[in-house]
C-alpha positions as CSV (number, residue, x, y, z in Angstrom):
1,M,2.1,-0.9,8.2
2,A,-1.2,-1.8,6.6
3,D,-1.9,-2.7,3.0
4,A,-5.3,-2.5,1.4
5,E,-6.4,-3.1,-2.1
6,R,-9.7,-2.4,-4.0
7,G,-11.0,-2.4,-7.6
8,V,-13.1,0.4,-9.0
9,S,-15.0,0.8,-12.2
10,A,-13.3,4.1,-13.3
11,P,-10.3,4.9,-15.5
12,P,-7.0,5.1,-13.6
13,E,-6.4,8.8,-14.4
14,V,-9.8,9.7,-13.0
15,V,-9.2,7.8,-9.8
16,F,-5.7,9.3,-9.4
17,N,-6.9,12.9,-10.1
18,T,-9.7,12.5,-7.6
19,A,-7.3,11.0,-5.0
20,T,-4.8,13.9,-5.3
21,D,-7.3,16.7,-5.7
22,P,-6.7,19.1,-2.8
23,D,-10.4,19.7,-2.4
24,R,-11.2,16.0,-2.1
25,I,-8.3,14.7,0.0
26,S,-10.0,15.4,3.3
27,S,-12.9,13.2,2.4
28,W,-10.8,10.0,2.1
29,L,-7.4,10.4,3.6
30,P,-7.4,9.1,7.2
31,E,-7.6,11.7,9.9
32,P,-4.2,11.0,11.6
33,L,-2.6,12.1,8.3
34,L,-4.8,15.1,7.8
35,S,-4.4,16.5,11.4
36,N,-0.6,16.6,10.9
37,D,-0.5,18.8,7.8
38,P,0.7,16.1,5.4
39,A,3.3,16.8,2.7
40,Q,2.2,15.3,-0.6
41,E,4.5,13.9,-3.3
42,V,2.9,13.1,-6.6
43,E,4.3,11.0,-9.5
44,A,1.5,11.5,-12.0
45,E,3.2,9.4,-14.8
46,Q,3.4,6.4,-12.4
47,L,-0.1,7.2,-10.9
48,R,1.6,7.1,-7.5
49,A,1.2,9.6,-4.6
50,R,2.6,9.7,-1.1
51,W,1.6,11.7,2.0
52,T,3.8,12.1,5.0
53,A,2.5,13.7,8.2
54,R,4.8,16.5,9.5
55,G,6.0,15.8,13.0
56,A,4.2,12.5,13.3
57,D,4.8,8.9,12.4
58,W,2.0,8.6,9.8
59,S,2.5,8.1,6.0
60,A,0.4,6.7,3.2
61,E,1.2,5.7,-0.4
62,L,-1.4,5.2,-3.1
63,R,-0.8,3.4,-6.4
64,V,-3.4,3.2,-9.1
65,E,-3.1,0.5,-11.8
66,P,-5.2,-0.1,-14.9
67,V,-7.2,-3.3,-15.1
68,D,-9.4,-4.8,-17.9
69,A,-12.5,-3.0,-19.1
70,G,-11.2,0.4,-18.2
71,G,-11.2,-0.1,-14.4
72,S,-8.6,0.5,-11.8
73,R,-7.0,-1.3,-8.9
74,L,-6.1,0.8,-5.9
75,R,-3.3,-0.2,-3.6
76,L,-2.9,1.8,-0.4
77,E,-0.1,1.4,2.2
78,I,-0.5,3.2,5.5
79,G,2.2,3.4,8.1
80,G,2.0,4.6,11.7
81,G,-0.5,4.4,14.5
82,G,-1.6,1.3,16.3
83,E,-3.8,-1.7,15.8
84,D,-6.5,0.2,13.9
85,V,-4.3,0.9,10.9
86,D,-5.7,-2.0,8.9
87,R,-9.2,-0.7,9.4
88,L,-8.1,2.9,8.5
89,A,-6.6,1.6,5.2
90,D,-9.8,-0.2,4.3
91,E,-12.0,2.7,5.2
92,A,-9.8,5.1,3.3
93,L,-10.2,3.1,0.1
94,D,-13.9,2.8,0.6
95,S,-14.1,6.6,1.0
96,L,-11.9,7.1,-2.1
97,A,-14.2,4.8,-4.2
98,R,-17.2,6.9,-3.1
99,E,-15.4,10.1,-4.1
100,V,-14.5,8.7,-7.5
101,A,-18.2,7.7,-8.0
102,D,-19.3,11.2,-7.0
103,N,-16.7,12.7,-9.3
104,L,-17.9,10.7,-12.2
105,Q,-21.6,11.5,-11.6
106,A,-20.8,15.2,-11.3
107,G,-18.9,15.2,-14.5
């Protein structure tokens, strides 16, 4: 299990909606989850989402929390895989932060 955390300068709802948008998931969720047709559970009120790979040992849980000045803190837990899981968690949050920035610029 790997944990990663990152702050972004965007409102929590924008971050969460970007993270759970079916058209954007493939740009940030790690490949081991995507290649195994993940089931998605969304708790929008708690800004929490979970993906579980079907037939594989991979899972991810994202929590988005508000911070001062309208920003957000992202917390991602990834389970499964081997020793690269820490790197995958960090890269996933970096990719999600880029998606959020692109989403804000497009809107």
